C-alpha positions in Angstrom: -12.9 -15.3 8.1 -10.9 -12.0 8.3 -9.3 -11.3 4.9 -6.0 -8.7 4.2 -8.1 -7.0 1.4 -10.6 -6.1 4.0 -7.8 -3.5 5.3 -8.0 -1.7 1.8 -11.9 -0.6 2.0 -12.1 2.4 2.3 -9.7 4.0 0.5 -7.7 7.2 1.8 -9.5 10.7 0.9 -5.6 12.0 0.6 -3.0 10.6 -1.8 0.6 11.7 -2.4 0.9 11.7 -5.8 -1.2 10.2 -9.0 0.3 6.8 -9.0 -0.6 6.2 -4.8 -4.2 5.2 -5.6 -3.1 2.6 -8.3 -0.3 1.0 -6.2 -3.3 0.6 -3.4 -5.5 -1.3 -5.9 -2.9 -3.1 -7.2 -1.7 -4.5 -3.5 -5.4 -5.4 -2.8 -5.3 -7.4 -5.6 -2.6 -9.3 -5.2 -3.7 -10.4 -1.7 -7.2 -11.4 -2.7 -8.3 -14.4 -1.2 -5.7 -14.1 1.6 -6.6 -14.5 5.2 -5.5 -11.7 7.7 -2.2 -13.1 9.5 -2.5 -13.6 13.2 -0.1 -10.7 14.4 0.1 -7.2 13.2 3.6 -7.8 12.8 2.8 -10.6 10.1 0.5 -8.0 8.8 3.0 -5.2 8.4 5.5 -7.5 6.8 3.2 -8.6 4.2 2.3 -5.5 3.2 5.9 -4.0 3.0 6.8 -6.9 0.9 3.5 -6.5 -1.1 4.5 -3.0 -1.8 8.1 -3.6 -2.7 6.8 -6.0 -5.2 4.1 -4.0 -6.7 6.0 -0.7 -6.6 9.4 -2.5 -7.4 11.1 -0.7 -5.0 12.7 -1.6 -1.3 10.6 0.7 0.5 13.2 0.3 3.8 16.3 1.3 1.4 15.3 3.5 -1.3 16.5 7.3 -0.6 14.2 9.0 -3.4 11.1 10.6 -2.2 9.3 9.1 -4.9 9.4 6.8 -7.9 7.8 6.6 -11.6 6.2 3.6 -12.8 4.9 3.4 -16.1 2.5 0.8 -15.2 0.6 3.3 -12.9 0.5 6.2 -15.6 -3.0 6.6 -16.6 -2.9 10.0 -18.1 -4.0 11.9 -15.2 -1.4 14.7 -15.0 1.9 15.8 -14.1 2.6 13.3 -11.4 1.0 10.4 -13.3 2.3 7.2 -12.6 4.5 8.7 -9.5 4.5 6.7 -6.2 5.1 8.9 -3.4 7.1 6.5 -0.9 7.1 9.2 1.8 3.6 9.3 1.9 3.6 5.3 2.0 6.0 5.1 4.8 4.3 8.1 7.1 0.5 7.4 6.1 -0.7 4.8 3.6 1.0 1.8 5.2 0.4 2.9 8.6 -3.5 3.1 8.0 -3.2 -0.7 6.9 -1.5 -1.6 9.9 -3.7 0.2 12.0 -6.9 -1.2 10.5 -5.4 -4.8 11.0 -4.5 -3.9 14.9 -8.3 -2.9 15.2 -9.6 -6.1 13.6 -6.9 -8.4 15.8 -7.6 -6.7 18.6 -11.4 -6.5 18.2 
């Protein structure tokens, strides 16, 4: 059985801000044990909904380039706890969707 959490490995080499890896890991944790949906569209909707829940913002409507979330602040520097929404829209979520596409097409 293919799992949604398989999409999260490996982690990206590049992040937007220091809170991004924590969001990535929290999303993976929330999706533990969940089977990969049968279509790319369903996977994408699931990932966006999970991001919105974990980061506590609507990625589709939030206009700020980043948000601060205390739970993702771990003493790692200036952008600690900051989630780079533009990076999630442009690279991180598309990476997960592309990984799903390759698994579903393969």
